[in-house]
C-alpha positions in Angstrom: 0.0 0.0 0.0 1.5 3.3 -1.0 0.5 6.6 0.5 1.1 10.1 -0.7 0.0 12.7 1.8 -0.7 16.4 1.6 -2.0 18.5 4.5 -4.2 21.5 4.3 -3.1 22.9 7.6 -5.4 26.0 7.5 -8.4 23.7 7.5 -7.0 20.8 9.5 -7.6 18.4 6.7 -5.2 15.7 5.4 -5.6 14.2 2.0 -4.4 10.7 1.3 -3.8 8.8 -2.0 -4.0 5.1 -1.2 -2.9 2.6 -3.9 -3.3 -1.2 -3.8 -0.8 -3.2 -5.8 0.1 -6.8 -6.4 3.1 -8.3 -8.3 4.1 -4.8 -9.3 0.8 -3.8 -10.9 -1.6 -1.2 -9.5 -5.0 -2.7 -8.9 -6.9 0.1 -7.3 -6.6 3.6 -5.9 -8.6 6.1 -3.8 -8.5 9.6 -2.4 -9.3 9.9 1.3 -9.9 13.2 3.2 -9.6 13.2 6.9 -10.6 16.0 9.2 -11.0 16.2 13.0 -14.0 13.8 13.4 -14.8 12.6 9.8 -13.1 10.8 7.0 -14.5 11.0 3.4 -13.9 8.6 0.5 -13.7 11.1 -2.3 -12.9 9.1 -5.4 -11.7 5.7 -6.3 -10.8 3.6 -9.3 -9.9 0.0 -10.0 -8.5 -2.1 -12.8 -10.7 -4.7 -14.4 -7.8 -7.2 -14.3 -7.3 -9.1 -11.0 -10.7 -8.1 -9.6 -10.6 -11.4 -7.7 -7.9 -9.9 -5.4 -10.6 -7.5 -4.0 -8.2 -4.6 -3.9 -11.0 -2.0 -3.5 -12.2 -3.8 -0.3 -8.6 -3.7 1.0 -8.3 0.0 0.3 -11.6 0.7 2.2 -10.4 -1.3 5.2 -7.1 0.6 5.3 -9.0 3.9 4.9 -11.3 3.1 7.8 -8.4 2.0 10.0 -6.5 5.3 9.3 -9.6 7.3 10.1 -10.1 5.4 13.3 -6.5 5.9 14.3 -6.9 9.6 13.8 -9.9 9.8 16.0 -12.6 10.0 13.4 -16.1 9.1 14.5 -17.6 9.0 11.0 -16.6 7.5 7.7 -18.5 8.9 4.7 -18.4 6.8 1.5 -19.7 9.9 -0.3 -22.3 8.9 -2.9 -24.4 6.1 -4.4 -26.9 5.9 -7.1 -30.2 7.6 -6.2 -32.0 4.3 -5.7 -31.3 0.6 -5.4 -32.4 -0.1 -9.0 -30.2 -2.8 -10.6 -30.7 -1.2 -14.0 -29.0 2.0 -12.9 -25.5 2.3 -14.4 -24.1 3.0 -10.9 -25.9 0.1 -9.1 -22.6 -1.8 -8.7 -21.2 1.1 -6.7 -24.4 1.2 -4.7 -24.0 -2.5 -3.9 -20.3 -2.1 -3.1 -20.8 0.7 -0.6 -24.0 -0.5 1.1 -22.3 -3.8 1.6 -20.2 -2.2 4.3 -23.3 -1.4 6.3 -24.0 2.0 7.8 -26.8 4.4 6.9 -27.7 6.3 3.7 -28.1 10.0 4.0 -29.5 12.0 1.1 -28.0 15.4 0.8 -27.8 18.3 -1.6 -25.0 16.7 -3.5 -21.8 18.2 -5.0 -21.4 21.7 -6.3 -19.0 22.7 -9.1 -17.0 25.9 -8.9 -15.9 26.7 -12.5 -12.7 28.6 -13.0 -13.4 29.1 -16.7 -17.1 29.7 -17.4 -16.8 29.1 -21.2 -15.0 25.7 -20.8 -17.4 24.8 -18.0 -20.4 25.5 -20.3 -19.0 23.2 -22.9 -18.3 20.5 -20.3 -21.8 20.7 -18.9 -23.3 20.5 -22.4 -21.3 17.4 -23.1 -22.1 15.8 -19.7 -25.8 16.4 -20.0 -25.9 14.6 -23.4 -23.5 11.8 -22.5 -25.0 8.5 -21.5 -22.2 7.9 -18.9 -23.5 7.3 -15.4 -26.7 9.3 -15.7 -30.1 8.0 -16.2 -31.9 9.3 -19.3 -35.4 10.8 -18.6 -38.0 10.3 -21.2 
């Protein structure tokens, strides 16, 4: 497990990049933010190859252990699909995260802060028309 750390001292937040590897190959990675009482799993990714090694579960376990060592009372897995509908493109993520137990809290969601409004408008237009992870409404 590799760890690259950066501290945002003014906000008492530490950011961690956790990477899982086997036999010299990276299998999964995640960004973890830790503050005084809460840790948040921000983003993660995993390789399709060697999924049987369950690297994403190992990363979550390590993240939870780090959070606990630093005195966190809460571990936020951040987001899931809006419902437990197997047809939703993000259902696998829903199943993965809810498999750890805990409670689901519905919140406002994420907000973007665009630095370049022209590029952001183009990005939003693409995102709204892309099939990606979004459900299409009829």
